[in-house]
C-alpha positions in Angstrom: 149.8 113.0 142.0 153.4 113.4 143.3 152.2 115.7 146.1 149.6 113.1 147.1 152.3 110.5 147.3 154.6 112.7 149.4 151.7 113.6 151.7 150.9 109.9 152.3 154.5 109.1 152.9 154.8 111.9 155.5 151.6 110.8 157.3 152.7 107.2 157.3 156.0 108.3 158.9 154.2 110.2 161.6 152.2 107.1 162.5 155.3 105.0 162.9 157.0 107.6 164.9 154.5 107.3 167.7 154.6 103.5 168.1 154.5 102.3 171.7 157.0 99.7 172.9 156.4 97.7 176.0 159.2 97.7 178.6 161.1 94.5 179.2 160.0 92.4 182.2 162.4 92.6 185.1 164.6 89.5 185.7 164.3 87.6 189.0 167.0 85.0 189.6 165.8 81.6 190.9 168.7 81.4 193.2 167.8 83.2 196.5 171.5 83.9 197.3 172.0 85.6 193.9 168.7 87.5 194.5 170.0 88.8 197.9 173.3 89.7 196.4 171.6 91.8 193.7 168.6 92.9 195.6 169.2 96.6 195.1 169.6 96.2 191.4 166.6 93.9 191.1 164.4 96.3 193.2 165.6 99.2 190.9 164.6 97.2 187.8 161.1 96.6 189.2 160.7 100.3 190.1 161.8 101.3 186.6 159.5 98.7 185.0 156.5 100.1 187.0 157.3 103.7 185.8 157.8 102.5 182.2 154.7 100.4 182.0 152.6 103.4 183.1 154.2 105.4 180.3 153.5 102.5 177.9 149.8 102.5 179.0 149.5 106.2 178.4 151.1 105.8 175.0 148.6 103.1 174.1 145.8 105.4 175.1 147.1 108.2 172.9 147.7 105.8 170.0 144.2 104.4 170.4 142.7 107.8 170.2 144.8 108.7 167.2 143.9 105.5 165.4 140.2 106.0 166.1 140.3 109.5 164.6 142.3 108.3 161.6 139.7 105.5 161.0 136.9 108.1 161.2 138.7 110.3 158.6 139.5 107.4 156.3 135.8 106.4 156.5 134.8 109.9 155.4 137.4 109.8 152.6 136.0 106.5 151.4 132.5 108.0 151.4 133.7 110.9 149.3 135.5 108.4 147.0 132.3 106.4 146.5 130.4 109.6 145.7 132.9 110.4 143.1 132.5 107.0 141.5 128.7 107.6 141.3 129.2 110.8 139.2 
């Protein structure tokens, strides 16, 4: 029983370790003079956002595949459990 609890705890930790976090949206000042003064920084923020959002999308795709596989395995486990209950 203790081994089963440890295994579940480890697997749950694995799932949380791969969570995907969206990047923050770049800030654009409403004042055109401020925007011009910080144009290089703002442009850099947008370029970084575009790179980060692409990584975020890839992470979501990986997480979706992982979750789908986990759901399939859990469904099989549940089927085995139901068979045990019929014995």
